[in-house]
C-alpha positions in Angstrom: 125.3 99.3 74.0 128.2 100.9 72.2 130.5 103.0 74.4 132.9 105.8 73.5 136.6 105.1 73.7 137.9 105.1 77.2 139.3 108.3 78.8 142.6 108.2 80.6 141.2 109.6 83.8 139.2 107.4 86.1 135.8 108.7 87.1 136.3 109.5 90.8 133.0 111.4 91.0 131.0 108.3 90.0 133.1 106.1 92.3 132.4 108.4 95.3 128.7 108.4 94.6 128.6 104.6 94.2 130.2 104.3 97.6 127.8 106.8 99.2 124.8 105.0 97.7 126.1 101.6 98.9 125.8 100.1 95.4 127.7 97.2 94.0 128.7 97.5 90.3 126.1 94.8 89.5 123.5 96.5 91.6 123.9 99.8 89.8 123.8 98.1 86.4 120.6 96.3 87.4 118.9 99.6 88.5 119.8 101.3 85.3 118.4 98.5 83.3 115.2 98.5 85.3 114.8 102.3 84.9 115.5 101.9 81.2 112.6 99.4 80.9 110.3 102.1 82.3 111.1 104.1 79.2 110.9 101.2 76.8 114.7 100.7 76.6 116.4 97.3 76.6 119.8 98.3 77.9 121.3 95.1 79.3 124.1 96.6 81.3 126.1 94.5 83.8 128.9 94.9 86.3 131.5 95.1 83.6 129.7 98.1 82.0 130.0 99.9 85.4 133.7 99.0 85.6 134.2 100.6 82.2 132.3 103.8 83.4 134.6 104.0 86.4 137.6 103.7 84.2 136.4 106.7 82.2 134.2 105.4 79.4 131.1 107.5 78.6 127.8 105.7 78.0 125.8 107.0 75.1 122.3 108.3 74.4 120.0 108.7 77.4 122.0 106.4 79.7 123.9 109.2 81.6 120.5 110.8 82.6 119.2 107.4 83.6 122.2 106.8 85.8 121.8 110.2 87.4 118.1 109.4 88.1 119.1 106.1 89.8 121.3 108.1 92.2 118.7 110.8 92.7 116.2 108.2 93.9 118.7 106.5 96.1 120.2 109.6 97.7 117.1 111.8 97.8 118.7 114.8 96.1 118.7 115.9 92.5 121.9 114.8 90.7 122.7 115.5 87.1 124.9 113.5 84.7 127.7 116.1 85.2 127.6 115.5 88.9 128.5 111.9 88.1 131.3 112.9 85.8 129.3 111.9 82.7 128.4 113.7 79.6 124.8 114.9 79.5 123.2 113.4 76.4 119.5 113.6 75.6 118.4 113.8 79.2 115.0 112.0 79.5 114.5 113.6 82.8 115.1 117.2 81.7 112.2 119.3 82.8 111.4 117.1 85.8 113.9 118.9 88.0 112.5 120.8 91.0 114.7 123.9 90.9 116.6 125.0 94.0 115.8 128.6 93.5 113.8 131.0 91.3 116.7 131.8 88.9 117.2 128.1 88.2 113.4 127.7 87.9 113.3 130.3 85.1 116.2 128.7 83.3 114.6 125.3 83.4 111.1 126.3 82.3 112.3 128.8 79.6 114.5 126.0 78.2 111.3 123.8 78.0 109.4 126.6 76.3 112.1 127.2 73.7 112.5 123.5 72.8 108.7 123.0 72.6 108.1 126.1 70.4 110.8 124.9 67.9 111.0 121.8 65.7 111.7 119.4 68.5 109.1 116.8 67.7 110.8 114.2 69.8 109.9 116.3 72.9 106.2 115.5 72.3 107.0 111.8 72.2 108.7 111.6 75.6 107.0 109.0 77.8 105.2 109.8 81.1 107.1 108.4 84.0 105.4 107.7 87.4 108.7 107.8 89.1 109.2 111.4 88.0 106.3 112.5 90.3 108.0 111.5 93.6 110.7 114.2 94.0 108.8 117.3 92.8 105.7 116.5 95.0 107.8 115.8 98.0 109.9 118.9 97.5 106.8 121.0 97.1 105.2 119.5 100.3 108.2 120.2 102.5 109.3 123.4 100.8 108.3 127.0 101.3 108.1 130.1 99.2 111.5 131.5 98.1 112.9 134.2 100.4 113.5 136.5 97.4 112.3 136.6 93.9 112.9 140.3 93.0 115.3 141.2 90.3 117.1 144.5 90.0 119.6 143.6 87.3 120.1 145.9 84.4 122.8 143.8 82.7 121.4 140.7 81.0 122.3 137.5 82.8 123.5 134.5 80.8 121.1 131.6 81.4 122.5 128.3 82.7 122.0 126.7 79.4 124.4 129.2 77.8 121.9 130.3 75.2 123.6 132.6 72.7 122.0 135.9 71.7 120.0 135.7 68.6 118.4 138.4 66.4 114.8 139.1 67.2 112.5 137.3 64.8 109.1 138.4 63.5 106.5 138.2 66.2 109.1 138.1 69.0 108.8 140.5 72.0 110.6 143.8 71.8 111.1 143.7 75.5 114.8 144.2 76.3 116.7 142.3 79.0 116.3 143.9 82.4 113.3 145.9 81.4 110.9 146.8 84.3 107.8 144.6 84.6 104.6 146.5 85.3 101.2 145.6 86.7 99.9 146.0 83.1 102.3 143.3 81.9 101.0 140.9 84.5 97.4 141.8 83.7 98.2 140.9 80.0 99.5 137.5 81.0 96.3 136.9 82.9 94.1 137.9 80.0 96.0 135.7 77.6 95.5 132.8 80.0 91.7 133.3 80.0 91.7 133.4 76.2 93.7 130.2 75.8 91.6 128.5 78.5 88.4 129.3 76.7 89.8 128.0 73.4 90.9 124.8 75.1 87.5 124.2 76.7 85.7 124.7 73.5 88.0 123.3 70.8 90.6 121.1 72.5 94.2 121.5 73.5 95.6 121.1 70.0 93.7 124.2 68.7 96.1 126.9 69.9 98.7 125.1 72.0 101.7 126.1 69.9 100.6 129.7 70.0 100.5 129.6 73.8 104.0 128.1 74.0 105.4 130.7 71.6 103.8 133.4 73.8 105.5 132.0 76.8 108.8 132.0 75.1 108.6 135.4 73.5 106.6 137.3 76.2 106.7 135.6 79.5 110.4 134.7 79.6 111.6 138.3 78.9 109.4 139.4 81.8 110.8 136.8 84.2 114.3 138.0 83.2 113.3 141.6 83.6 113.4 143.9 86.6 110.8 143.8 89.4 110.3 144.1 93.1 109.1 141.4 95.5 105.3 142.0 95.3 105.4 142.3 91.5 107.7 139.3 91.2 105.3 137.1 93.2 102.4 138.1 91.0 104.6 137.5 87.9 105.6 134.0 88.9 102.0 133.2 89.7 100.9 134.3 86.2 103.7 132.3 84.7 102.8 129.3 86.7 99.2 129.5 85.5 100.2 129.7 81.8 102.8 126.9 82.2 100.1 124.7 83.8 97.9 125.5 80.9 100.6 124.6 78.4 100.9 121.3 80.2 97.1 120.8 80.2 96.9 121.3 76.4 99.9 119.0 75.9 98.1 116.4 78.0 95.0 116.9 75.9 96.9 116.1 72.7 98.5 113.0 74.2 102.0 114.4 74.8 102.1 113.0 78.3 105.8 113.2 79.1 105.9 116.8 77.9 102.7 117.6 79.9 104.3 116.0 83.0 107.3 118.3 82.7 105.1 121.4 82.3 103.2 120.5 85.4 106.4 120.0 87.5 107.7 123.4 86.4 104.3 125.1 87.1 104.5 123.6 90.6 107.9 125.1 91.1 106.8 128.5 89.7 103.8 128.5 92.1 106.2 127.9 95.0 108.2 130.9 93.9 105.0 132.9 93.8 104.2 131.9 97.4 100.8 130.6 96.2 100.3 127.4 98.1 96.8 127.0 97.0 97.7 127.1 93.3 100.4 124.6 93.9 97.8 122.2 95.3 95.8 122.8 92.1 98.8 121.9 89.9 99.1 118.6 91.9 95.4 118.0 91.3 96.0 118.4 87.6 98.9 116.0 87.8 96.6 113.6 89.6 94.0 113.8 86.8 96.7 112.9 84.3 97.7 109.9 86.4 94.0 108.8 86.5 93.7 109.1 82.7 96.9 107.0 82.2 95.7 104.3 84.7 98.1 105.1 87.5 95.5 105.1 90.3 97.9 104.8 93.2 100.0 107.8 92.1 96.8 109.7 91.5 95.7 109.1 95.0 99.1 110.1 96.4 99.2 113.3 94.5 95.7 114.3 95.6 96.6 113.6 99.2 99.8 115.6 98.9 97.7 118.5 97.7 95.4 118.2 100.7 98.3 118.0 103.1 100.0 121.0 101.5 97.1 123.4 102.2 95.8 121.8 105.3 92.3 123.1 106.3 92.9 126.5 104.9 91.4 125.8 101.5 87.9 127.1 100.8 85.2 124.4 100.8 85.0 124.3 97.0 88.7 123.6 96.7 88.6 121.0 99.4 85.7 119.3 97.4 87.9 119.4 94.3 90.8 117.7 96.0 88.6 115.0 97.6 86.8 114.4 94.2 90.1 113.9 92.4 91.3 111.5 95.1 88.0 109.6 94.5 88.9 109.3 90.8 92.1 107.6 91.7 90.3 105.1 94.0 87.8 104.5 91.3 90.5 103.5 88.8 91.9 101.1 91.4 88.4 99.6 92.0 88.5 100.6 95.7 84.8 101.0 96.3 84.9 101.9 100.0 87.7 104.5 99.7 86.2 106.0 96.5 82.8 106.3 98.2 84.3 107.9 101.3 86.2 110.5 99.2 83.1 111.3 97.2 81.1 111.8 100.4 83.8 114.2 101.7 83.7 116.1 98.4 79.9 116.4 98.5 79.9 117.6 102.1 82.6 120.1 101.5 80.8 121.6 98.5 77.5 121.8 100.4 79.2 124.1 103.0 80.3 126.5 100.2 78.4 129.7 100.1 77.5 131.6 96.9 79.4 134.7 98.2 82.7 132.7 98.9 85.7 134.3 97.3 87.4 131.8 95.1 90.5 132.0 92.9 89.6 132.3 89.3 91.0 128.8 88.6 88.7 127.1 91.1 85.4 128.6 89.9 84.8 125.8 87.4 84.3 123.4 90.3 80.6 123.5 90.9 77.6 121.1 91.2 78.0 120.2 87.5 81.7 119.3 87.9 81.1 117.3 91.0 78.3 115.3 89.3 80.7 114.6 86.5 83.3 113.3 89.0 80.6 111.1 90.5 79.6 109.8 87.1 83.2 108.8 86.2 83.7 107.1 89.5 80.5 105.1 89.4 81.3 104.1 85.8 84.8 102.9 86.8 83.3 100.9 89.7 80.6 99.5 87.3 77.9 101.0 89.3 76.0 101.9 86.1 72.7 103.1 87.4 74.3 105.7 89.7 76.7 106.7 86.8 73.6 107.4 84.6 72.0 109.5 87.3 75.0 111.7 88.0 76.1 112.0 84.3 72.6 113.2 83.3 72.6 115.7 86.1 76.0 117.0 85.1 74.9 117.5 81.4 71.8 119.4 82.6 73.9 121.8 84.7 77.0 122.2 82.6 77.4 125.4 80.6 77.7 125.0 76.8 81.2 126.6 76.8 82.7 123.5 78.4 82.2 121.5 75.2 85.0 119.0 75.8 83.8 118.2 79.4 80.3 117.8 78.1 81.6 115.3 75.5 83.5 113.3 78.2 80.4 113.2 80.3 78.2 112.1 77.4 80.6 109.2 76.7 80.5 108.2 80.4 76.7 108.3 80.2 76.8 106.2 77.0 79.0 103.6 78.7 76.8 103.5 81.7 73.7 103.0 79.5 75.5 100.2 77.7 76.3 98.6 81.1 72.6 98.6 81.8 71.9 96.9 78.5 70.3 99.9 76.9 72.0 99.5 73.6 70.0 101.9 71.5 70.4 104.8 73.9 74.1 104.1 74.3 74.8 104.1 70.6 72.8 107.3 70.1 74.8 109.1 72.8 78.1 107.6 71.5 77.4 108.8 68.0 76.7 112.3 69.3 80.0 112.3 71.2 81.9 111.0 68.1 80.5 113.8 66.1 81.6 116.4 68.6 85.1 114.7 68.9 85.5 115.0 65.1 85.2 118.8 65.4 87.9 119.1 68.2 91.6 118.9 68.3 91.7 116.7 71.3 93.4 113.3 71.5 91.5 112.7 74.8 88.2 113.2 73.1 89.1 110.7 70.5 90.3 108.2 73.1 87.1 108.6 75.1 85.1 107.6 72.0 87.5 104.7 71.3 87.0 103.4 74.8 83.3 103.4 74.2 83.8 101.5 71.0 85.8 98.9 72.7 83.0 98.4 75.1 80.7 97.9 72.1 82.7 94.9 70.8 80.6 92.2 72.4 77.6 93.7 70.6 79.2 94.3 67.2 76.6 92.4 65.2 73.6 94.1 66.8 71.7 96.6 64.6 72.2 99.6 66.9 76.0 99.1 66.8 76.0 98.7 63.0 74.0 102.0 62.8 76.5 103.6 65.1 79.4 102.6 62.9 77.7 103.9 59.8 77.2 107.3 61.5 80.8 107.4 62.6 82.1 106.4 59.2 80.2 109.2 57.6 82.1 111.7 59.8 85.4 110.9 58.1 
């Protein structure tokens, strides 16, 4: 790696932290190299590289952020490149910070919105990092709601990023800095969330994701930087958390997994500012689902368990069922039959105790018998228990409302894979072709990937007539 010319001043900040962490120069270099490999980087630093940093040289590219993350993991507190006396360049961990307070949380998340709504295409290429789940989930679990979120400022505060004032562009909010936030403003945020949620369910995350991000930048951020009391502020942070989680969910659906991970972390922090412990658990459940999709079963189980620990026994039965079902999905990915079955049983029993009149948060109302049957179907498919997977997937499709088009597509692919596992090739190909047709009408990378997974399972039967017919049907879609 090419370094910048040496500075004259030794880096005493870095030296002090190396001593605190108990690293040798070679040990620090090795850890930076290992972390780089998690991001596909072949860095090859050694003890001589660290000696140069201590003498004042500045590593280039993403390395300062990687070094800071090594110390963050070792010392258990969030450190930035600047804390180490290094220049902050292209921080791969930007957005994974769990802010110390609500003001910092607003700065971090609004910076993410602005970058995402612009032409920062590289933001959507950032890799998902399992290590980035540890600190936020831990800090949420041991943390509590912020003592104060109200804002009474009438003079605009300069964000931590030092963003200069820019002329208002077409479509940008006319809300001025420090303007009072009303109940109507928060109701509008909620309504917008319902609109984008419905679009996501029916047409995929790519359909209106950018419009949602621009809305967050131009409408939600000015509200968060406005004037409000404690009660209004908590409701405002709750609404912002929901929209931020949705931005993460739609990013996840288009395959921008590193970006989605950052949105989820910031939604978790906003939920803490809102004092909404239950919604924070839901964000962790969402993060667990992403980990399942990416094959990180152990992390998925841990996130689901943190969610359960964070709300204790206070959650309504349907939400308890949701958390147990998501834990089961993680066990299923790992092939842990006994643990998966136990979690599914807990989920089923919890949902059985739910009463029709139970008051549920709006975000939990989707978890019903149809969704639980879908979770069962996925788990049994992953465990290669195909007959049970067929039974539950068919039940889910019978119960699931038409508006959940993408979920129905996923369930249909699971059913097709299970039929294939039972040797029912004709039925499997028919179901797969139906799913492929639906995927072609959506803007969802996940939908396409589900179909591709089914096609990989078809490879051993590629010369059979039903498979040739399937491929003809799919070819006609393009």
